[in-house]
C-alpha positions as CSV (number, residue, x, y, z in Angstrom):
1,M,0.0,0.0,0.0
2,K,1.2,3.5,-0.8
3,V,0.9,6.3,1.7
4,V,-1.3,9.1,0.3
5,A,-1.7,11.4,3.3
6,S,-0.5,11.3,6.9
7,T,-1.4,13.3,10.0
8,D,-0.8,12.7,13.7
9,E,-4.3,11.2,14.0
10,Y,-4.4,8.9,10.9
11,T,-2.7,7.7,7.8
12,V,-4.4,7.3,4.4
13,Y,-3.2,4.5,2.1
14,Q,-4.0,3.7,-1.5
15,R,-4.4,0.0,-2.0
16,R,-3.3,-1.9,-5.1
17,D,-6.9,-2.2,-6.3
18,G,-7.3,1.6,-6.3
19,R,-9.4,1.9,-3.1
20,H,-8.3,3.7,0.0
21,A,-7.6,2.5,3.6
22,V,-7.4,4.7,6.6
23,Q,-5.5,3.7,9.7
24,G,-5.7,5.5,13.0
25,A,-2.7,6.4,15.2
26,N,-3.4,3.3,17.2
27,K,-2.8,1.2,14.1
28,R,-6.5,0.2,13.9
29,P,-8.6,0.8,10.7
30,I,-11.0,3.7,10.5
31,N,-14.2,2.8,8.7
32,G,-17.7,4.2,8.1
33,D,-18.6,7.8,8.2
34,D,-15.3,8.8,9.8
35,K,-13.4,7.3,6.8
36,V,-15.7,9.1,4.3
37,K,-15.1,12.4,6.1
38,I,-11.3,11.9,6.0
39,L,-11.3,10.9,2.3
40,L,-13.5,13.9,1.4
41,Q,-11.3,16.2,3.4
42,H,-8.3,15.1,1.2
43,K,-10.4,15.2,-1.9
44,L,-9.8,11.5,-2.7
45,I,-13.4,10.6,-3.3
46,D,-16.5,12.3,-4.7
47,V,-19.9,11.6,-3.0
48,A,-23.1,12.2,-4.9
49,A,-26.0,13.8,-3.1
50,P,-28.8,11.4,-2.4
51,K,-31.7,11.7,-4.8
52,A,-35.0,13.2,-3.6
53,P,-37.8,10.6,-3.4
54,E,-40.3,11.1,-6.2
55,T,-43.9,11.6,-4.9
56,A,-46.8,10.7,-7.1
57,P,-49.7,13.2,-7.2
58,V,-52.6,12.1,-5.1
59,E,-55.0,12.4,-8.0
60,T,-53.0,9.9,-10.1
61,A,-52.8,7.4,-7.2
62,Q,-56.6,7.6,-6.7
63,A,-57.2,7.2,-10.5
64,D,-55.0,4.1,-10.6
65,T,-56.9,2.6,-7.7
66,A,-60.2,3.3,-9.3
67,E,-59.1,1.7,-12.5
68,G,-57.8,-1.3,-10.7
69,Q,-61.1,-1.8,-8.9
70,E,-63.1,-1.5,-12.1
71,Q,-60.9,-4.2,-13.7
72,T,-61.3,-6.5,-10.7
73,E,-65.1,-6.1,-10.9
74,E,-65.1,-6.9,-14.6
75,K,-63.1,-10.1,-14.0
76,E,-65.5,-11.1,-11.3
77,E,-68.5,-10.6,-13.6
78,K,-66.8,-12.6,-16.4
79,A,-66.1,-15.5,-14.0
80,E,-69.8,-15.8,-13.0
């Protein structure tokens, strides 16, 4: 592993597969949100903002439900 950045608190390594490893001053790995913060601080990774959930208009949802009920009723009538 190649040393990319080093501070008193941690050392950032680049692994052979291109990913990064962060090791604390106590020689233990740093993972999770702390690792992401460190890598962002050194501009080693880019994090995309999460997408906003798409909300369907209430009218469309009600129309779909009504159509589904009509189709169900038609199937029941044909079965009889």
